[in-house]
VOSESE-798825 format. One record per residue (C-alpha): residue number from 1; x, y, z. Coordinates in pm, whole numbers. Example, Ala and Ser with C-alpha at 12.3 -4.5 7.8 and 13.67 -1.06 7.14 Angstrom:
! VOSESE-798825
1 1230 -450 780;
2 1367 -106 714;
***
This chain:
! VOSESE-798825
1 1643 1483 1308;
2 1704 1808 1233;
3 1325 1993 1241;
4 1422 2330 1208;
5 1580 2273 829;
6 1334 2346 587;
7 1427 2192 305;
8 1101 2216 57;
9 924 2491 -15;
10 555 2572 -86;
11 599 2441 -450;
12 606 2078 -340;
13 368 2110 -60;
14 129 2216 -320;
15 205 1975 -574;
16 179 1637 -371;
17 -154 1822 -202;
18 -286 1849 -545;
19 -157 1497 -610;
20 -344 1323 -324;
21 -671 1541 -273;
22 -754 1619 -638;
23 -578 1388 -887;
24 -612 1069 -707;
25 -895 1087 -534;
26 -1082 1238 -914;
27 -911 970 -1119;
28 -805 669 -901;
29 -1064 645 -643;
30 -1360 722 -853;
31 -1331 687 -1230;
32 -1056 388 -1189;
33 -1262 225 -888;
34 -1580 247 -1091;
35 -1481 66 -1349;
36 -1291 -171 -1160;
37 -1592 -246 -984;
38 -1781 -305 -1298;
39 -1572 -519 -1423;
40 -1495 -745 -1075;
41 -1819 -666 -943;
42 -1642 -750 -574;
43 -1559 -423 -376;
44 -1284 -566 -192;
45 -1066 -670 -534;
46 -1151 -319 -629;
47 -1075 -170 -302;
48 -735 -336 -298;
49 -668 -240 -643;
50 -702 65 -581;
51 -527 108 -310;
52 -237 -63 -474;
53 -272 184 -703;
54 -274 485 -471;
55 22 323 -281;
56 214 318 -594;
57 103 674 -661;
58 177 829 -319;
59 493 711 -277;
60 621 808 -632;
61 515 1147 -564;
62 676 1198 -261;
63 1047 1034 -453;
64 951 1259 -796;
65 821 1574 -630;
66 1028 1633 -333;
67 1323 1400 -268;
68 1482 1359 -657;
69 1495 1727 -734;
70 1616 1829 -390;
71 1898 1532 -412;
72 1723 1350 -88;
73 1704 1019 26;
74 1445 835 152;
75 1626 923 489;
76 1474 1252 503;
77 1079 1141 470;
78 1168 923 802;
79 1237 629 665;
80 1509 476 835;
81 1642 301 1182;
82 1483 426 1504;
83 1633 349 1875;
84 1530 6 2021;
85 1437 188 2313;
86 1134 294 2066;
87 992 -84 2081;
88 884 62 2435;
89 694 327 2252;
90 572 87 2002;
91 396 -120 2249;
92 204 110 2478;
93 131 318 2169;
94 -55 38 2037;
95 -231 -54 2273;
96 -343 326 2402;
97 -471 324 2016;
98 -671 15 2075;
99 -847 145 2396;
100 -916 480 2279;
101 -1048 293 1964;
102 -1284 108 2130;
103 -1428 369 2309;
104 -1491 559 1978;
105 -1671 284 1852;
106 -1857 237 2169;
107 -1978 600 2170;
108 -2084 592 1836;
109 -2286 256 1871;
110 -2470 444 2145;
111 -2511 736 1912;
112 -2648 506 1682;
113 -2360 610 1371;
114 -2265 258 1340;
115 -1887 179 1229;
116 -1961 -54 918;
117 -1807 50 575;
118 -1807 -88 220;
119 -1457 -269 273;
120 -1573 -453 555;
121 -1905 -554 444;
122 -1730 -663 113;
123 -1495 -890 321;
124 -1808 -1015 563;
125 -1995 -1104 247;
126 -1735 -1278 57;
127 -1546 -1428 400;
128 -1257 -1649 209;
129 -900 -1720 363;
130 -786 -1571 36;
131 -1015 -1251 40;
132 -908 -1197 422;
133 -545 -1201 338;
134 -601 -963 54;
135 -787 -726 296;
136 -531 -804 584;
137 -202 -764 376;
138 -348 -409 188;
139 -471 -282 570;
140 -178 -382 726;
141 83 -363 548;
142 49 -155 216;
143 -142 101 337;
144 73 173 647;
145 354 246 459;
146 283 497 211;
147 30 676 470;
148 320 688 718;
149 599 808 440;
150 349 1109 336;
151 115 1175 608;
152 429 1175 848;
153 731 1169 661;
154 666 1428 415;
155 311 1634 539;
156 446 1665 918;
157 757 1695 858;
158 678 2048 609;
159 431 2168 882;
160 710 2102 1156;
161 861 2444 1081;
162 528 2609 1246;
163 580 2376 1622;
164 493 2072 1692;
165 95 2130 1754;
166 32 2293 1464;
167 201 2021 1266;
168 47 1786 1449;
169 -317 1917 1408;
170 -266 2006 1001;
171 -90 1633 937;
172 -409 1463 1153;
173 -666 1680 969;
174 -570 1613 647;
175 -507 1205 721;
176 -838 1237 847;
177 -1013 1409 553;
178 -799 1174 323;
179 -1033 911 468;
180 -1350 1080 368;
181 -1628 945 302;
182 -1600 724 575;
183 -1756 898 832;
184 -1746 679 1129;
185 -1372 658 1123;
186 -1280 985 1134;
187 -1273 1054 1507;
188 -1021 691 1531;
189 -829 855 1238;
190 -741 1169 1409;
191 -669 1050 1716;
192 -471 738 1557;
193 -274 1039 1345;
194 -163 1279 1637;
195 -30 956 1834;
196 158 860 1504;
197 262 1240 1480;
198 439 1212 1808;
199 626 887 1763;
200 748 1009 1436;
201 890 1334 1665;
202 1010 1131 1941;
203 1217 864 1715;
204 1288 1081 1403;
205 1137 754 1198;
206 816 693 1024;
207 892 293 1048;
208 765 303 1465;
209 423 493 1331;
210 429 199 1063;
211 458 -70 1294;
212 160 59 1516;
213 -70 159 1232;
214 -14 -155 1068;
215 -74 -367 1421;
216 -409 -203 1443;
217 -523 -177 1122;
218 -444 -568 1168;
219 -642 -602 1422;
220 -948 -395 1334;
221 -1014 -562 998;
222 -944 -956 1189;
223 -1231 -807 1417;
224 -1419 -696 1124;
225 -1395 -1024 933;
226 -1492 -1200 1265;
227 -1782 -1001 1323;
***
């Protein structure tokens, strides 16, 4: 990966940040989800459908704004094969993320912050095989794919021109802010953002990050459902 190659300008960055932090939160996460909740009367279903629409818009946004106008392929956002030796990093980084997350959860419990949120509460209150599968697929497959393409593939790649540390910090902060108002996961979001940036830096592919992200989310939602 040629990290010093500048393929996008501030225009692409501004447009995609506007889509992710203004258009989607207002039109999709608030208005659309509010309407779905009123119709379905189920936070899990409404959240899953909202997440699916977000995934489409995130991915389509990257293609329409960053790739197609510049005649680029998905490889430019790291959607490509990775070296087999990266499996070692995938395994130990997944374990590291799990350990760090457990420590963060314990710390929040001691501080009385708590770790529940509407999605997990909805899943727990209506726990069926179908509901679990819906939540699991959304968390461990859908979210990791579009989030890694955007936050690492595009954002980290854009800010990488300023160096590894600034790119990691900025993209991780933005990744964390995108999870508001779920305040109790922000520390884990920031740490995982840094880890996922590191693996992208080392492999040049977002696929290892998708795997780590997906396994971690899958374990988290499974534990939440069984709690």
